[in-house]
PyMOL Python script that loads the backbone (N, CA, C, O; Angstrom):
from pymol import cmd

cmd.read_pdbstr("""\
ATOM      1  N   MET A   1     -16.156  10.263  20.614  1.00  0.00           N
ATOM      2  CA  MET A   1     -14.792   9.799  20.432  1.00  0.00           C
ATOM      3  C   MET A   1     -14.706   8.979  19.146  1.00  0.00           C
ATOM      4  O   MET A   1     -15.536   8.106  18.896  1.00  0.00           O
ATOM      5  N   LYS A   2     -13.691   9.274  18.337  1.00  0.00           N
ATOM      6  CA  LYS A   2     -13.506   8.593  17.068  1.00  0.00           C
ATOM      7  C   LYS A   2     -12.937   7.193  17.288  1.00  0.00           C
ATOM      8  O   LYS A   2     -12.012   7.008  18.079  1.00  0.00           O
ATOM      9  N   LYS A   3     -13.497   6.213  16.584  1.00  0.00           N
ATOM     10  CA  LYS A   3     -13.032   4.839  16.710  1.00  0.00           C
ATOM     11  C   LYS A   3     -11.667   4.680  16.037  1.00  0.00           C
ATOM     12  O   LYS A   3     -11.443   5.222  14.954  1.00  0.00           O
ATOM     13  N   GLN A   4     -10.767   3.949  16.664  1.00  0.00           N
ATOM     14  CA  GLN A   4      -9.437   3.687  16.130  1.00  0.00           C
ATOM     15  C   GLN A   4      -9.473   2.403  15.298  1.00  0.00           C
ATOM     16  O   GLN A   4      -9.585   1.306  15.846  1.00  0.00           O
ATOM     17  N   TYR A   5      -9.378   2.544  13.981  1.00  0.00           N
ATOM     18  CA  TYR A   5      -9.356   1.387  13.106  1.00  0.00           C
ATOM     19  C   TYR A   5      -7.930   0.879  12.972  1.00  0.00           C
ATOM     20  O   TYR A   5      -6.983   1.662  12.909  1.00  0.00           O
ATOM     21  N   LYS A   6      -7.788  -0.444  12.930  1.00  0.00           N
ATOM     22  CA  LYS A   6      -6.466  -1.060  12.809  1.00  0.00           C
ATOM     23  C   LYS A   6      -6.470  -2.023  11.630  1.00  0.00           C
ATOM     24  O   LYS A   6      -7.474  -2.672  11.334  1.00  0.00           O
ATOM     25  N   ARG A   7      -5.327  -2.099  10.971  1.00  0.00           N
ATOM     26  CA  ARG A   7      -5.148  -3.005   9.845  1.00  0.00           C
ATOM     27  C   ARG A   7      -3.781  -3.666   9.962  1.00  0.00           C
ATOM     28  O   ARG A   7      -2.918  -3.207  10.710  1.00  0.00           O
ATOM     29  N   LYS A   8      -3.596  -4.753   9.212  1.00  0.00           N
ATOM     30  CA  LYS A   8      -2.327  -5.478   9.240  1.00  0.00           C
ATOM     31  C   LYS A   8      -1.427  -5.000   8.099  1.00  0.00           C
ATOM     32  O   LYS A   8      -1.857  -4.899   6.949  1.00  0.00           O
ATOM     33  N   CYS A   9      -0.181  -4.711   8.440  1.00  0.00           N
ATOM     34  CA  CYS A   9       0.827  -4.341   7.444  1.00  0.00           C
ATOM     35  C   CYS A   9       1.199  -5.602   6.660  1.00  0.00           C
ATOM     36  O   CYS A   9       1.465  -6.645   7.258  1.00  0.00           O
ATOM     37  N   ILE A  10       1.220  -5.513   5.318  1.00  0.00           N
ATOM     38  CA  ILE A  10       1.517  -6.698   4.513  1.00  0.00           C
ATOM     39  C   ILE A  10       3.005  -7.045   4.502  1.00  0.00           C
ATOM     40  O   ILE A  10       3.375  -8.120   4.031  1.00  0.00           O
ATOM     41  N   VAL A  11       3.861  -6.167   5.008  1.00  0.00           N
ATOM     42  CA  VAL A  11       5.299  -6.449   5.074  1.00  0.00           C
ATOM     43  C   VAL A  11       5.668  -7.025   6.434  1.00  0.00           C
ATOM     44  O   VAL A  11       6.297  -8.081   6.512  1.00  0.00           O
ATOM     45  N   THR A  12       5.283  -6.340   7.505  1.00  0.00           N
ATOM     46  CA  THR A  12       5.698  -6.747   8.854  1.00  0.00           C
ATOM     47  C   THR A  12       4.698  -7.658   9.555  1.00  0.00           C
ATOM     48  O   THR A  12       5.041  -8.296  10.550  1.00  0.00           O
ATOM     49  N   ASN A  13       3.482  -7.729   9.061  1.00  0.00           N
ATOM     50  CA  ASN A  13       2.377  -8.482   9.666  1.00  0.00           C
ATOM     51  C   ASN A  13       1.981  -7.968  11.048  1.00  0.00           C
ATOM     52  O   ASN A  13       1.348  -8.688  11.820  1.00  0.00           O
ATOM     53  N   ASN A  14       2.349  -6.735  11.362  1.00  0.00           N
ATOM     54  CA  ASN A  14       1.930  -6.115  12.621  1.00  0.00           C
ATOM     55  C   ASN A  14       0.582  -5.439  12.430  1.00  0.00           C
ATOM     56  O   ASN A  14       0.302  -4.887  11.365  1.00  0.00           O
ATOM     57  N   ILE A  15      -0.251  -5.481  13.459  1.00  0.00           N
ATOM     58  CA  ILE A  15      -1.539  -4.799  13.422  1.00  0.00           C
ATOM     59  C   ILE A  15      -1.334  -3.404  13.997  1.00  0.00           C
ATOM     60  O   ILE A  15      -0.934  -3.245  15.151  1.00  0.00           O
ATOM     61  N   ILE A  16      -1.617  -2.387  13.165  1.00  0.00           N
ATOM     62  CA  ILE A  16      -1.303  -0.999  13.490  1.00  0.00           C
ATOM     63  C   ILE A  16      -2.508  -0.121  13.164  1.00  0.00           C
ATOM     64  O   ILE A  16      -3.328  -0.472  12.316  1.00  0.00           O
ATOM     65  N   SER A  17      -2.608   1.009  13.833  1.00  0.00           N
ATOM     66  CA  SER A  17      -3.639   1.999  13.539  1.00  0.00           C
ATOM     67  C   SER A  17      -3.473   2.488  12.098  1.00  0.00           C
ATOM     68  O   SER A  17      -2.347   2.668  11.634  1.00  0.00           O
ATOM     69  N   ILE A  18      -4.582   2.704  11.389  1.00  0.00           N
ATOM     70  CA  ILE A  18      -4.490   3.120   9.987  1.00  0.00           C
ATOM     71  C   ILE A  18      -3.856   4.492   9.820  1.00  0.00           C
ATOM     72  O   ILE A  18      -3.457   4.854   8.713  1.00  0.00           O
ATOM     73  N   ASP A  19      -3.758   5.261  10.898  1.00  0.00           N
ATOM     74  CA  ASP A  19      -3.093   6.562  10.817  1.00  0.00           C
ATOM     75  C   ASP A  19      -1.600   6.412  10.536  1.00  0.00           C
ATOM     76  O   ASP A  19      -0.975   7.332  10.007  1.00  0.00           O
ATOM     77  N   GLU A  20      -1.029   5.274  10.881  1.00  0.00           N
ATOM     78  CA  GLU A  20       0.400   5.027  10.703  1.00  0.00           C
ATOM     79  C   GLU A  20       0.694   4.175   9.470  1.00  0.00           C
ATOM     80  O   GLU A  20       1.836   3.771   9.254  1.00  0.00           O
ATOM     81  N   LEU A  21      -0.330   3.901   8.663  1.00  0.00           N
ATOM     82  CA  LEU A  21      -0.178   3.037   7.498  1.00  0.00           C
ATOM     83  C   LEU A  21      -0.412   3.801   6.200  1.00  0.00           C
ATOM     84  O   LEU A  21      -1.081   4.834   6.180  1.00  0.00           O
ATOM     85  N   LEU A  22       0.150   3.274   5.122  1.00  0.00           N
ATOM     86  CA  LEU A  22      -0.070   3.786   3.781  1.00  0.00           C
ATOM     87  C   LEU A  22      -0.922   2.755   3.055  1.00  0.00           C
ATOM     88  O   LEU A  22      -0.662   1.556   3.151  1.00  0.00           O
ATOM     89  N   ARG A  23      -1.945   3.217   2.325  1.00  0.00           N
ATOM     90  CA  ARG A  23      -2.874   2.298   1.663  1.00  0.00           C
ATOM     91  C   ARG A  23      -2.650   2.287   0.161  1.00  0.00           C
ATOM     92  O   ARG A  23      -2.481   3.334  -0.464  1.00  0.00           O
ATOM     93  N   PHE A  24      -2.652   1.094  -0.408  1.00  0.00           N
ATOM     94  CA  PHE A  24      -2.664   0.901  -1.855  1.00  0.00           C
ATOM     95  C   PHE A  24      -4.026   0.322  -2.192  1.00  0.00           C
ATOM     96  O   PHE A  24      -4.556  -0.496  -1.439  1.00  0.00           O
ATOM     97  N   SER A  25      -4.601   0.738  -3.316  1.00  0.00           N
ATOM     98  CA  SER A  25      -5.901   0.185  -3.692  1.00  0.00           C
ATOM     99  C   SER A  25      -5.867  -0.276  -5.142  1.00  0.00           C
ATOM    100  O   SER A  25      -5.138   0.268  -5.971  1.00  0.00           O
ATOM    101  N   ILE A  26      -6.675  -1.294  -5.426  1.00  0.00           N
ATOM    102  CA  ILE A  26      -6.822  -1.799  -6.788  1.00  0.00           C
ATOM    103  C   ILE A  26      -8.309  -1.762  -7.109  1.00  0.00           C
ATOM    104  O   ILE A  26      -9.135  -2.225  -6.323  1.00  0.00           O
ATOM    105  N   ASN A  27      -8.644  -1.205  -8.277  1.00  0.00           N
ATOM    106  CA  ASN A  27     -10.054  -1.100  -8.642  1.00  0.00           C
ATOM    107  C   ASN A  27     -10.459  -2.238  -9.580  1.00  0.00           C
ATOM    108  O   ASN A  27      -9.670  -3.145  -9.846  1.00  0.00           O
ATOM    109  N   LYS A  28     -11.685  -2.181 -10.072  1.00  0.00           N
ATOM    110  CA  LYS A  28     -12.204  -3.254 -10.921  1.00  0.00           C
ATOM    111  C   LYS A  28     -11.442  -3.390 -12.234  1.00  0.00           C
ATOM    112  O   LYS A  28     -11.426  -4.463 -12.837  1.00  0.00           O
ATOM    113  N   ASN A  29     -10.807  -2.300 -12.681  1.00  0.00           N
ATOM    114  CA  ASN A  29     -10.045  -2.322 -13.932  1.00  0.00           C
ATOM    115  C   ASN A  29      -8.594  -2.747 -13.722  1.00  0.00           C
ATOM    116  O   ASN A  29      -7.766  -2.607 -14.622  1.00  0.00           O
ATOM    117  N   LYS A  30      -8.288  -3.267 -12.531  1.00  0.00           N
ATOM    118  CA  LYS A  30      -6.942  -3.738 -12.159  1.00  0.00           C
ATOM    119  C   LYS A  30      -5.917  -2.604 -12.148  1.00  0.00           C
ATOM    120  O   LYS A  30      -4.731  -2.843 -12.375  1.00  0.00           O
ATOM    121  N   GLU A  31      -6.361  -1.377 -11.887  1.00  0.00           N
ATOM    122  CA  GLU A  31      -5.456  -0.232 -11.778  1.00  0.00           C
ATOM    123  C   GLU A  31      -5.082  -0.042 -10.314  1.00  0.00           C
ATOM    124  O   GLU A  31      -5.953   0.084  -9.454  1.00  0.00           O
ATOM    125  N   ILE A  32      -3.792  -0.022 -10.040  1.00  0.00           N
ATOM    126  CA  ILE A  32      -3.301   0.126  -8.669  1.00  0.00           C
ATOM    127  C   ILE A  32      -2.863   1.567  -8.455  1.00  0.00           C
ATOM    128  O   ILE A  32      -2.217   2.173  -9.309  1.00  0.00           O
ATOM    129  N   SER A  33      -3.228   2.098  -7.299  1.00  0.00           N
ATOM    130  CA  SER A  33      -2.831   3.470  -6.978  1.00  0.00           C
ATOM    131  C   SER A  33      -2.541   3.587  -5.488  1.00  0.00           C
ATOM    132  O   SER A  33      -2.991   2.777  -4.677  1.00  0.00           O
ATOM    133  N   VAL A  34      -1.774   4.621  -5.155  1.00  0.00           N
ATOM    134  CA  VAL A  34      -1.491   4.928  -3.756  1.00  0.00           C
ATOM    135  C   VAL A  34      -2.657   5.759  -3.249  1.00  0.00           C
ATOM    136  O   VAL A  34      -3.032   6.759  -3.861  1.00  0.00           O
ATOM    137  N   ASP A  35      -3.223   5.344  -2.136  1.00  0.00           N
ATOM    138  CA  ASP A  35      -4.395   6.021  -1.574  1.00  0.00           C
ATOM    139  C   ASP A  35      -3.968   6.790  -0.326  1.00  0.00           C
ATOM    140  O   ASP A  35      -4.076   6.289   0.794  1.00  0.00           O
ATOM    141  N   PHE A  36      -3.484   8.011  -0.534  1.00  0.00           N
ATOM    142  CA  PHE A  36      -2.971   8.807   0.581  1.00  0.00           C
ATOM    143  C   PHE A  36      -4.065   9.193   1.575  1.00  0.00           C
ATOM    144  O   PHE A  36      -3.798   9.341   2.768  1.00  0.00           O
ATOM    145  N   HIS A  37      -5.299   9.357   1.086  1.00  0.00           N
ATOM    146  CA  HIS A  37      -6.403   9.782   1.958  1.00  0.00           C
ATOM    147  C   HIS A  37      -7.253   8.613   2.461  1.00  0.00           C
ATOM    148  O   HIS A  37      -8.209   8.813   3.210  1.00  0.00           O
ATOM    149  N   LYS A  38      -6.904   7.399   2.049  1.00  0.00           N
ATOM    150  CA  LYS A  38      -7.565   6.162   2.506  1.00  0.00           C
ATOM    151  C   LYS A  38      -9.065   6.146   2.236  1.00  0.00           C
ATOM    152  O   LYS A  38      -9.847   5.706   3.079  1.00  0.00           O
ATOM    153  N   ASN A  39      -9.469   6.629   1.051  1.00  0.00           N
ATOM    154  CA  ASN A  39     -10.893   6.654   0.743  1.00  0.00           C
ATOM    155  C   ASN A  39     -11.224   6.215  -0.685  1.00  0.00           C
ATOM    156  O   ASN A  39     -12.377   6.333  -1.097  1.00  0.00           O
ATOM    157  N   LEU A  40     -10.257   5.716  -1.448  1.00  0.00           N
ATOM    158  CA  LEU A  40     -10.543   5.255  -2.800  1.00  0.00           C
ATOM    159  C   LEU A  40     -11.303   3.928  -2.750  1.00  0.00           C
ATOM    160  O   LEU A  40     -11.090   3.124  -1.842  1.00  0.00           O
ATOM    161  N   PRO A  41     -12.185   3.700  -3.722  1.00  0.00           N
ATOM    162  CA  PRO A  41     -12.906   2.423  -3.744  1.00  0.00           C
ATOM    163  C   PRO A  41     -11.990   1.289  -4.196  1.00  0.00           C
ATOM    164  O   PRO A  41     -10.950   1.527  -4.809  1.00  0.00           O
ATOM    165  N   GLY A  42     -12.377   0.082  -3.893  1.00  0.00           N
ATOM    166  CA  GLY A  42     -11.622  -1.092  -4.312  1.00  0.00           C
ATOM    167  C   GLY A  42     -10.938  -1.774  -3.142  1.00  0.00           C
ATOM    168  O   GLY A  42     -10.995  -1.315  -2.001  1.00  0.00           O
ATOM    169  N   ARG A  43     -10.295  -2.874  -3.460  1.00  0.00           N
ATOM    170  CA  ARG A  43      -9.582  -3.649  -2.441  1.00  0.00           C
ATOM    171  C   ARG A  43      -8.338  -2.889  -2.004  1.00  0.00           C
ATOM    172  O   ARG A  43      -7.638  -2.302  -2.829  1.00  0.00           O
ATOM    173  N   GLY A  44      -8.069  -2.902  -0.721  1.00  0.00           N
ATOM    174  CA  GLY A  44      -6.922  -2.167  -0.197  1.00  0.00           C
ATOM    175  C   GLY A  44      -5.888  -3.078   0.431  1.00  0.00           C
ATOM    176  O   GLY A  44      -6.203  -4.163   0.920  1.00  0.00           O
ATOM    177  N   ALA A  45      -4.648  -2.618   0.410  1.00  0.00           N
ATOM    178  CA  ALA A  45      -3.541  -3.286   1.093  1.00  0.00           C
ATOM    179  C   ALA A  45      -2.776  -2.208   1.843  1.00  0.00           C
ATOM    180  O   ALA A  45      -2.524  -1.127   1.310  1.00  0.00           O
ATOM    181  N   TYR A  46      -2.411  -2.507   3.078  1.00  0.00           N
ATOM    182  CA  TYR A  46      -1.774  -1.511   3.938  1.00  0.00           C
ATOM    183  C   TYR A  46      -0.332  -1.885   4.223  1.00  0.00           C
ATOM    184  O   TYR A  46       0.011  -3.058   4.368  1.00  0.00           O
ATOM    185  N   VAL A  47       0.513  -0.845   4.300  1.00  0.00           N
ATOM    186  CA  VAL A  47       1.926  -1.030   4.630  1.00  0.00           C
ATOM    187  C   VAL A  47       2.337   0.083   5.588  1.00  0.00           C
ATOM    188  O   VAL A  47       1.856   1.211   5.486  1.00  0.00           O
ATOM    189  N   THR A  48       3.230  -0.243   6.517  1.00  0.00           N
ATOM    190  CA  THR A  48       3.728   0.748   7.471  1.00  0.00           C
ATOM    191  C   THR A  48       4.372   1.897   6.707  1.00  0.00           C
ATOM    192  O   THR A  48       5.148   1.676   5.777  1.00  0.00           O
ATOM    193  N   ASN A  49       4.050   3.115   7.097  1.00  0.00           N
ATOM    194  CA  ASN A  49       4.499   4.302   6.371  1.00  0.00           C
ATOM    195  C   ASN A  49       5.907   4.729   6.810  1.00  0.00           C
ATOM    196  O   ASN A  49       6.106   5.813   7.359  1.00  0.00           O
ATOM    197  N   LYS A  50       6.873   3.843   6.551  1.00  0.00           N
ATOM    198  CA  LYS A  50       8.287   4.116   6.814  1.00  0.00           C
ATOM    199  C   LYS A  50       9.064   3.747   5.559  1.00  0.00           C
ATOM    200  O   LYS A  50       8.768   2.748   4.903  1.00  0.00           O
ATOM    201  N   LYS A  51      10.052   4.558   5.236  1.00  0.00           N
ATOM    202  CA  LYS A  51      10.792   4.375   3.983  1.00  0.00           C
ATOM    203  C   LYS A  51      11.383   2.974   3.849  1.00  0.00           C
ATOM    204  O   LYS A  51      11.275   2.360   2.787  1.00  0.00           O
ATOM    205  N   GLU A  52      12.008   2.460   4.913  1.00  0.00           N
ATOM    206  CA  GLU A  52      12.659   1.148   4.811  1.00  0.00           C
ATOM    207  C   GLU A  52      11.641   0.019   4.614  1.00  0.00           C
ATOM    208  O   GLU A  52      11.934  -0.961   3.929  1.00  0.00           O
ATOM    209  N   ILE A  53      10.460   0.147   5.200  1.00  0.00           N
ATOM    210  CA  ILE A  53       9.406  -0.869   5.033  1.00  0.00           C
ATOM    211  C   ILE A  53       8.841  -0.806   3.614  1.00  0.00           C
ATOM    212  O   ILE A  53       8.590  -1.839   2.994  1.00  0.00           O
ATOM    213  N   ILE A  54       8.645   0.403   3.106  1.00  0.00           N
ATOM    214  CA  ILE A  54       8.125   0.573   1.741  1.00  0.00           C
ATOM    215  C   ILE A  54       9.123   0.022   0.724  1.00  0.00           C
ATOM    216  O   ILE A  54       8.719  -0.577  -0.273  1.00  0.00           O
ATOM    217  N   GLU A  55      10.415   0.216   0.964  1.00  0.00           N
ATOM    218  CA  GLU A  55      11.433  -0.331   0.060  1.00  0.00           C
ATOM    219  C   GLU A  55      11.400  -1.858   0.040  1.00  0.00           C
ATOM    220  O   GLU A  55      11.589  -2.461  -1.016  1.00  0.00           O
ATOM    221  N   ILE A  56      11.163  -2.492   1.188  1.00  0.00           N
ATOM    222  CA  ILE A  56      11.030  -3.953   1.244  1.00  0.00           C
ATOM    223  C   ILE A  56       9.810  -4.395   0.437  1.00  0.00           C
ATOM    224  O   ILE A  56       9.865  -5.394  -0.280  1.00  0.00           O
ATOM    225  N   LEU A  57       8.718  -3.655   0.554  1.00  0.00           N
ATOM    226  CA  LEU A  57       7.490  -3.954  -0.201  1.00  0.00           C
ATOM    227  C   LEU A  57       7.783  -4.023  -1.692  1.00  0.00           C
ATOM    228  O   LEU A  57       7.360  -4.961  -2.368  1.00  0.00           O
ATOM    229  N   PHE A  58       8.511  -3.025  -2.211  1.00  0.00           N
ATOM    230  CA  PHE A  58       8.802  -2.993  -3.642  1.00  0.00           C
ATOM    231  C   PHE A  58       9.870  -4.013  -4.034  1.00  0.00           C
ATOM    232  O   PHE A  58       9.790  -4.605  -5.110  1.00  0.00           O
ATOM    233  N   LYS A  59      10.859  -4.221  -3.182  1.00  0.00           N
ATOM    234  CA  LYS A  59      11.927  -5.177  -3.483  1.00  0.00           C
ATOM    235  C   LYS A  59      11.378  -6.599  -3.596  1.00  0.00           C
ATOM    236  O   LYS A  59      11.755  -7.347  -4.499  1.00  0.00           O
ATOM    237  N   LYS A  60      10.482  -6.967  -2.671  1.00  0.00           N
ATOM    238  CA  LYS A  60       9.918  -8.324  -2.663  1.00  0.00           C
ATOM    239  C   LYS A  60       8.640  -8.442  -3.492  1.00  0.00           C
ATOM    240  O   LYS A  60       8.084  -9.533  -3.621  1.00  0.00           O
ATOM    241  N   LYS A  61       8.172  -7.328  -4.052  1.00  0.00           N
ATOM    242  CA  LYS A  61       6.955  -7.287  -4.883  1.00  0.00           C
ATOM    243  C   LYS A  61       5.761  -7.895  -4.149  1.00  0.00           C
ATOM    244  O   LYS A  61       5.062  -8.754  -4.687  1.00  0.00           O
ATOM    245  N   LEU A  62       5.540  -7.444  -2.929  1.00  0.00           N
ATOM    246  CA  LEU A  62       4.478  -8.006  -2.096  1.00  0.00           C
ATOM    247  C   LEU A  62       3.078  -7.574  -2.524  1.00  0.00           C
ATOM    248  O   LEU A  62       2.094  -8.168  -2.082  1.00  0.00           O
ATOM    249  N   LEU A  63       2.967  -6.548  -3.376  1.00  0.00           N
ATOM    250  CA  LEU A  63       1.639  -6.177  -3.871  1.00  0.00           C
ATOM    251  C   LEU A  63       1.084  -7.257  -4.794  1.00  0.00           C
ATOM    252  O   LEU A  63      -0.133  -7.407  -4.901  1.00  0.00           O
ATOM    253  N   ASN A  64       1.959  -8.014  -5.465  1.00  0.00           N
ATOM    254  CA  ASN A  64       1.498  -9.137  -6.291  1.00  0.00           C
ATOM    255  C   ASN A  64       0.709 -10.129  -5.442  1.00  0.00           C
ATOM    256  O   ASN A  64      -0.360 -10.592  -5.838  1.00  0.00           O
ATOM    257  N   LYS A  65       1.246 -10.441  -4.283  1.00  0.00           N
ATOM    258  CA  LYS A  65       0.599 -11.400  -3.390  1.00  0.00           C
ATOM    259  C   LYS A  65      -0.671 -10.817  -2.776  1.00  0.00           C
ATOM    260  O   LYS A  65      -1.692 -11.499  -2.689  1.00  0.00           O
ATOM    261  N   ALA A  66      -0.606  -9.559  -2.351  1.00  0.00           N
ATOM    262  CA  ALA A  66      -1.752  -8.934  -1.689  1.00  0.00           C
ATOM    263  C   ALA A  66      -2.951  -8.816  -2.626  1.00  0.00           C
ATOM    264  O   ALA A  66      -4.091  -9.028  -2.210  1.00  0.00           O
ATOM    265  N   PHE A  67      -2.695  -8.480  -3.888  1.00  0.00           N
ATOM    266  CA  PHE A  67      -3.789  -8.274  -4.839  1.00  0.00           C
ATOM    267  C   PHE A  67      -4.014  -9.474  -5.756  1.00  0.00           C
ATOM    268  O   PHE A  67      -4.880  -9.433  -6.629  1.00  0.00           O
ATOM    269  N   LYS A  68      -3.234 -10.546  -5.561  1.00  0.00           N
ATOM    270  CA  LYS A  68      -3.364 -11.760  -6.375  1.00  0.00           C
ATOM    271  C   LYS A  68      -3.339 -11.406  -7.861  1.00  0.00           C
ATOM    272  O   LYS A  68      -4.208 -11.805  -8.636  1.00  0.00           O
ATOM    273  N   ASN A  69      -2.316 -10.647  -8.224  1.00  0.00           N
ATOM    274  CA  ASN A  69      -2.212 -10.111  -9.566  1.00  0.00           C
ATOM    275  C   ASN A  69      -0.732  -9.949  -9.901  1.00  0.00           C
ATOM    276  O   ASN A  69       0.077  -9.712  -9.003  1.00  0.00           O
ATOM    277  N   ASN A  70      -0.365 -10.072 -11.171  1.00  0.00           N
ATOM    278  CA  ASN A  70       1.024  -9.867 -11.577  1.00  0.00           C
ATOM    279  C   ASN A  70       1.199  -8.411 -12.003  1.00  0.00           C
ATOM    280  O   ASN A  70       0.678  -7.992 -13.036  1.00  0.00           O
ATOM    281  N   ILE A  71       1.925  -7.655 -11.210  1.00  0.00           N
ATOM    282  CA  ILE A  71       2.098  -6.229 -11.448  1.00  0.00           C
ATOM    283  C   ILE A  71       3.444  -6.013 -12.134  1.00  0.00           C
ATOM    284  O   ILE A  71       4.466  -6.495 -11.644  1.00  0.00           O
ATOM    285  N   PRO A  72       3.464  -5.288 -13.271  1.00  0.00           N
ATOM    286  CA  PRO A  72       4.729  -5.077 -13.986  1.00  0.00           C
ATOM    287  C   PRO A  72       5.703  -4.178 -13.223  1.00  0.00           C
ATOM    288  O   PRO A  72       5.300  -3.375 -12.381  1.00  0.00           O
ATOM    289  N   LYS A  73       7.000  -4.328 -13.536  1.00  0.00           N
ATOM    290  CA  LYS A  73       8.055  -3.539 -12.885  1.00  0.00           C
ATOM    291  C   LYS A  73       7.829  -2.043 -13.070  1.00  0.00           C
ATOM    292  O   LYS A  73       8.108  -1.253 -12.167  1.00  0.00           O
ATOM    293  N   GLU A  74       7.323  -1.654 -14.241  1.00  0.00           N
ATOM    294  CA  GLU A  74       7.100  -0.235 -14.527  1.00  0.00           C
ATOM    295  C   GLU A  74       6.086   0.368 -13.560  1.00  0.00           C
ATOM    296  O   GLU A  74       6.231   1.514 -13.134  1.00  0.00           O
ATOM    297  N   LYS A  75       5.070  -0.401 -13.219  1.00  0.00           N
ATOM    298  CA  LYS A  75       4.047   0.094 -12.286  1.00  0.00           C
ATOM    299  C   LYS A  75       4.631   0.246 -10.885  1.00  0.00           C
ATOM    300  O   LYS A  75       4.326   1.211 -10.184  1.00  0.00           O
ATOM    301  N   TYR A  76       5.470  -0.705 -10.476  1.00  0.00           N
ATOM    302  CA  TYR A  76       6.142  -0.586  -9.176  1.00  0.00           C
ATOM    303  C   TYR A  76       6.999   0.680  -9.143  1.00  0.00           C
ATOM    304  O   TYR A  76       7.001   1.406  -8.148  1.00  0.00           O
ATOM    305  N   ALA A  77       7.726   0.942 -10.232  1.00  0.00           N
ATOM    306  CA  ALA A  77       8.581   2.137 -10.295  1.00  0.00           C
ATOM    307  C   ALA A  77       7.737   3.407 -10.214  1.00  0.00           C
ATOM    308  O   ALA A  77       8.113   4.365  -9.538  1.00  0.00           O
ATOM    309  N   LYS A  78       6.604   3.412 -10.902  1.00  0.00           N
ATOM    310  CA  LYS A  78       5.715   4.583 -10.890  1.00  0.00           C
ATOM    311  C   LYS A  78       5.136   4.820  -9.489  1.00  0.00           C
ATOM    312  O   LYS A  78       5.065   5.959  -9.028  1.00  0.00           O
ATOM    313  N   LEU A  79       4.726   3.749  -8.824  1.00  0.00           N
ATOM    314  CA  LEU A  79       4.181   3.868  -7.464  1.00  0.00           C
ATOM    315  C   LEU A  79       5.243   4.373  -6.491  1.00  0.00           C
ATOM    316  O   LEU A  79       4.966   5.226  -5.648  1.00  0.00           O
ATOM    317  N   MET A  80       6.458   3.843  -6.613  1.00  0.00           N
ATOM    318  CA  MET A  80       7.538   4.261  -5.722  1.00  0.00           C
ATOM    319  C   MET A  80       7.855   5.747  -5.924  1.00  0.00           C
ATOM    320  O   MET A  80       8.067   6.481  -4.959  1.00  0.00           O
ATOM    321  N   GLU A  81       7.883   6.174  -7.174  1.00  0.00           N
ATOM    322  CA  GLU A  81       8.137   7.587  -7.481  1.00  0.00           C
ATOM    323  C   GLU A  81       7.049   8.477  -6.885  1.00  0.00           C
ATOM    324  O   GLU A  81       7.339   9.539  -6.334  1.00  0.00           O
ATOM    325  N   GLU A  82       5.800   8.040  -6.998  1.00  0.00           N
ATOM    326  CA  GLU A  82       4.672   8.810  -6.464  1.00  0.00           C
ATOM    327  C   GLU A  82       4.749   8.935  -4.937  1.00  0.00           C
ATOM    328  O   GLU A  82       4.451   9.995  -4.386  1.00  0.00           O
ATOM    329  N   ILE A  83       5.141   7.873  -4.270  1.00  0.00           N
ATOM    330  CA  ILE A  83       5.227   7.891  -2.803  1.00  0.00           C
ATOM    331  C   ILE A  83       6.341   8.814  -2.335  1.00  0.00           C
ATOM    332  O   ILE A  83       6.124   9.666  -1.474  1.00  0.00           O
ATOM    333  N   PHE A  84       7.528   8.648  -2.897  1.00  0.00           N
ATOM    334  CA  PHE A  84       8.675   9.413  -2.410  1.00  0.00           C
ATOM    335  C   PHE A  84       8.647  10.862  -2.880  1.00  0.00           C
ATOM    336  O   PHE A  84       9.339  11.708  -2.313  1.00  0.00           O
ATOM    337  N   LYS A  85       7.857  11.158  -3.906  1.00  0.00           N
ATOM    338  CA  LYS A  85       7.672  12.544  -4.348  1.00  0.00           C
ATOM    339  C   LYS A  85       6.857  13.323  -3.317  1.00  0.00           C
ATOM    340  O   LYS A  85       7.073  14.521  -3.132  1.00  0.00           O
ATOM    341  N   ASN A  86       5.932  12.654  -2.654  1.00  0.00           N
ATOM    342  CA  ASN A  86       5.028  13.310  -1.706  1.00  0.00           C
ATOM    343  C   ASN A  86       5.569  13.372  -0.287  1.00  0.00           C
ATOM    344  O   ASN A  86       4.864  13.832   0.611  1.00  0.00           O
ATOM    345  N   GLU A  87       6.793  12.926  -0.058  1.00  0.00           N
ATOM    346  CA  GLU A  87       7.338  12.966   1.309  1.00  0.00           C
ATOM    347  C   GLU A  87       7.731  14.360   1.711  1.00  0.00           C
ATOM    348  O   GLU A  87       8.206  14.570   2.827  1.00  0.00           O
TER     349      GLU A  87
END
""", "prot")
cmd.dss("prot")
cmd.show_as("cartoon", "prot")
cmd.util.cbc("prot")
cmd.orient("prot")
């Protein structure tokens, strides 16, 4: 039987199975990417995989807090485009 891993959503603070979450990762070069397969190296931040929750993430710029880094608006726009393109 496969173990059910759980992580905390950085928007809602709910602990949820990783199957229901979307992962963002930041590598050593401070490059942030959407990790659809949840296997990229680097520090990860999880958010509930629902459109309204993801919009709150970008509106409040919560990735800045999660990664302790100042992320430019252009990068947020690029990440949002990448997520909604794959829906």
